[in-house]
N, C-alpha and C positions, 0 to 999 in steps of 0.2 A: 504494500500500500504506500502511496506517495501523497504528499500534500502539494496540490497545484495552487501555489500562492497567487498566480495571475488571475485565476478564476474563483478563488476561495472555495475549493472543493477538495475532497479526498478522492483518489482514484485507486481502484483495486483491480488487479489483473490475475486471472488464473485461480488455482487452488485445487483441492481434491476433497472428495467425500470418502476416501480410502478404497473406493472401488472404481472411480472414474476421475480423470484429470480434466480440468476445465481450461479453456483458452479464451474465454470472454473477458471483457473489460467493463467495469461499472464505475460510475461517479456518484458522489453524494455531496450535494450543495451544503456548505456550512452557513449560508445566509438565508436559506429557505426556512420559514417558521414551522413547516411541516416536512422535515427532511424525508426523502425517499431515494432509493438507489435507482439510477437511470443507466441504461446500456450506452456504451461508447463504441464507436468504430474508428479505425485508423485507415488512412489511405496507404496503398501499397501492401507489401507482405507484412505479416504479423507473426510474432513468436508462436511456436506450437504450444499446445496445451501443456501446462506445467504447474508445479507447486514448489514451495520452499526456495524460490528464486529471490534474488535481490533486485530491487528496482529503485531508481531515483528519477526525479524530475529535473530537467535542465531548462530553467525559465528563459535563459538567454536565447536558446534555440527553439524554445517551445516544443520540447520533445520528451518522451519518456524512455529511459534506458533500462534494459533488462539484462541480467547475467545469470546463467546457470539454472540450477534447480533440479527437479526430478520430473520425469515423464513416465508414461507407460513403458517406454523402452529402456528406462534406467536414468542414470545421472546425465545431466546436460552440462556442457562446458562452453556454451555459445553465448554470444552477446548480440543484442538487438537494440536498435533505436527506431522508434516509431513516431510518425507525424512530423517528418522533417519540414522545416521551413526552407525556401529556396536558397537563402544565403548559407545555410548549413550544408546543403548539397555542394555548393561551390567550394566551401572550405574543405570538404572531404576530398573533392577532386584535386584541389591544390595540394593537400597534404600527401595524398597517394602519389601524385605525379612527382612531387619533390622527393619522396622516399625512393621511388623507382629510379629517378635520375641520379640521386646523390648517394644511394646505398646499393641498390640492386645492380646498377650498371657498373659499379666499381668492384663487383664480385663478392659482395657481402650478402649473406642471407638475412632477410628481415622477417623475424617470426611474427611481427605485428600483422603482416599480410598473409600469414600461413593459411593454407587451405584446410578446411575442416569438413566434417560430415562424411567421411569415408570416400571422398573423391580424389584424395591425394594419390599420386603415382608412387611406386617404390622409389624412384629417383628423388621425388620431392620429399618423401619421408626421410630418406637417407640424408638429404641436404639439411633438413631441419634437425635431425639427430646430431649431425656433425657440428652444427652451430650451437646446439645446446651443450654439447660436451666440450668443444674447443673454444667457444666464444666467437665474437665478431671477427670475421676474417678467417674462420676455420675452413671454409670452402675456397677452393681456388677459383679464379674467374672462369677458367675452362669448365669446371664442374658446374658452376652456377649457370653459365650460358647454355649448357646442355639441357637444363630443365626450365629455363626462364620463359621461352615462348609459350609453352603450354600453361605454365603458372600464370602468366599475364592474361591469357585467354580466360582462365577460370576466374581471376580477379574481376575482369570486365563483366563476365556473366553474373557473378555474385552481386555486384553493385548495381547492375542495370535496373532491377525492379524499383530502386529508389530514385532513379533518374540521374545516377552518378555516371558520368561519361568520361572514361579514362582514354586520353588521346593516343594516337599512334606515335611511336617513337622512332627516331632514326638512330641506329646503333652502328658504329664503325665496322663491326665484324659480323653482325647478324642482319644488317639492313633494316628494313621497315618491320617493326614488331608492334 
């Protein structure tokens, strides 16, 4: 549950009755003399049904952030941001572009952009493992460039539902990626 200070309401997402996980979101006005829960919907993709997750409200970007929790499939280690404002999307595009140009293109594996949800290839998993064990720079530029084009394709696909558009890059050895 979060406190939406901009709208003076509580917002609750998900939960469980110990036989079913819920993925709906509800709000409760703190100014209504007869408070009642009202359903909320978000634009774009939303987190899967879950309980025991952490959530915060980011009033500057007018969004709700979720992390982890439990689902019918087990423990979740994902993060979600729902109800993006347009300037937030542009900030994400800028941050991801900068990270790719200044970290990934120099041969360093960036776990912040790591692929989740079972779609990582063995090469991507190995690159992440090496970075975790050896630290920044644990992968050689050659190793990283072997997995980078597919990695970048997945990042673009993962961010597209929120309107985040990662540009094409010109790389001296790989060409247009």
